[in-house]
C-alpha positions as CSV (number, residue, x, y, z in Angstrom):
1,M,28.2,-37.4,-6.3
2,E,25.2,-37.4,-8.6
3,R,23.2,-38.5,-5.4
4,M,25.1,-35.5,-3.7
5,R,23.8,-33.3,-6.1
6,Y,20.2,-34.5,-5.9
7,R,20.3,-34.0,-2.5
8,H,21.0,-30.3,-2.1
9,S,19.1,-29.6,-5.0
10,V,15.8,-31.0,-3.3
11,T,16.9,-28.9,-0.2
12,M,17.4,-25.8,-2.2
13,L,14.0,-26.2,-4.0
14,R,12.0,-26.8,-0.7
15,A,14.0,-23.7,1.1
16,L,12.9,-21.8,-2.1
17,L,9.4,-22.8,-1.9
18,L,9.3,-21.9,1.7
19,A,10.5,-18.7,1.1
20,F,7.9,-18.2,-1.8
21,V,5.3,-19.2,0.4
22,F,5.9,-16.6,3.3
23,A,6.9,-14.0,0.8
24,G,3.6,-14.6,-1.4
25,A,1.6,-15.0,2.2
26,F,0.5,-11.3,1.5
27,L,-0.4,-10.9,-1.7
28,I,-3.1,-13.7,-1.8
29,S,-6.2,-13.2,-0.8
30,P,-7.2,-13.4,2.9
31,V,-6.0,-17.0,3.7
32,S,-7.3,-19.2,6.4
33,A,-4.7,-19.8,9.6
34,D,-4.9,-23.3,8.8
35,E,-3.1,-23.4,5.5
36,T,0.0,-23.0,7.1
37,P,1.8,-26.0,10.0
38,D,1.8,-23.1,12.4
39,G,-0.5,-20.4,11.1
40,L,1.8,-18.1,10.4
41,H,2.9,-15.8,7.2
42,I,5.8,-14.1,7.0
43,D,6.1,-11.1,4.1
44,A,9.6,-9.7,4.2
45,D,12.2,-8.2,1.5
46,S,14.5,-11.3,2.4
47,V,13.5,-14.4,4.2
48,V,15.7,-17.4,4.6
49,Y,14.3,-20.9,6.0
50,Q,17.3,-23.4,7.8
51,E,15.5,-26.6,7.2
52,N,18.4,-28.3,9.5
53,T,17.5,-26.0,11.9
54,G,13.7,-25.2,11.5
55,K,14.5,-21.5,11.6
56,A,13.4,-18.7,9.4
57,V,15.1,-15.1,9.4
58,A,13.2,-12.5,7.8
59,D,14.5,-9.1,7.3
60,G,13.7,-5.9,5.9
61,S,10.3,-4.2,5.8
62,V,8.8,-7.6,8.0
63,K,5.3,-8.1,8.2
64,V,3.6,-11.2,10.3
65,R,0.0,-12.3,10.7
66,S,-1.9,-15.2,12.3
67,K,-5.1,-15.5,13.8
68,S,-4.4,-13.5,16.9
69,L,-1.3,-11.3,15.7
70,R,-0.1,-8.1,13.1
71,L,3.4,-7.5,13.4
72,F,5.8,-5.2,11.9
73,A,9.5,-4.9,12.5
74,P,12.7,-4.5,10.4
75,R,13.7,-8.0,11.4
76,V,12.1,-11.2,12.6
77,E,13.3,-14.5,13.5
78,Y,11.2,-17.6,13.8
79,S,11.8,-21.1,15.0
80,S,9.2,-23.6,13.9
81,N,10.5,-26.3,16.4
82,N,9.6,-24.4,19.3
83,Q,7.0,-21.9,17.7
84,L,9.0,-19.1,18.9
85,L,9.0,-15.7,17.0
86,E,11.4,-12.7,18.0
87,A,11.2,-9.5,16.6
88,F,13.7,-7.1,16.9
89,S,14.2,-3.1,16.2
90,D,17.0,-1.1,14.8
91,E,18.0,2.1,13.0
92,R,15.1,1.0,10.1
93,G,12.3,1.4,12.8
94,K,10.5,-0.1,16.0
95,V,8.8,-3.3,16.5
96,T,5.0,-2.6,16.1
97,L,2.5,-4.7,17.3
98,R,-1.2,-4.2,16.0
99,S,-4.3,-6.1,18.3
100,G,-7.3,-4.6,17.9
101,P,-7.7,-0.7,17.0
102,G,-4.6,0.2,18.3
103,N,-1.1,-0.3,17.9
104,T,2.3,-0.8,20.4
105,T,5.8,-0.3,19.4
106,G,8.7,-1.4,21.6
107,D,12.2,-2.6,21.0
108,H,12.3,-6.6,20.8
109,L,9.6,-9.1,20.9
110,T,9.6,-12.5,22.3
111,Y,6.2,-14.3,21.0
112,S,5.0,-17.5,21.8
113,V,2.6,-18.9,18.8
114,E,1.8,-22.0,20.4
115,T,0.7,-19.8,23.7
116,R,-0.1,-16.5,21.8
117,K,1.8,-14.6,24.8
118,G,4.6,-13.0,24.8
119,I,6.7,-10.0,26.2
120,L,7.4,-6.5,24.6
121,K,10.8,-4.8,25.9
122,S,10.4,-0.9,26.0
123,A,6.9,-1.1,25.1
124,A,5.1,2.6,24.1
């Protein structure tokens, strides 16, 4: 029983630490992309990381940045296993992609962090 509590505590501690790192990414002065495993920084009202699946779900005023990407959306899901990011729009707002001086908005983005390519549906 004691060993099970310890494992659960360690798992929770890891999840909280990862959520803290994701949430704090935008509060720290510019950080090089090399400081995170995938070079991806996520900030949101809520970030939940499931260690067993390698999936992070960010909800509410989500901001994502990497070396080549700036993204704003109401909800984002990221899989560290396949380095695939999905951003979703809803009644709170659209998915906004910032690249260079311009912005592009749409309803749903599927983006590969590895290849730096993606598809933005209903883009405007």
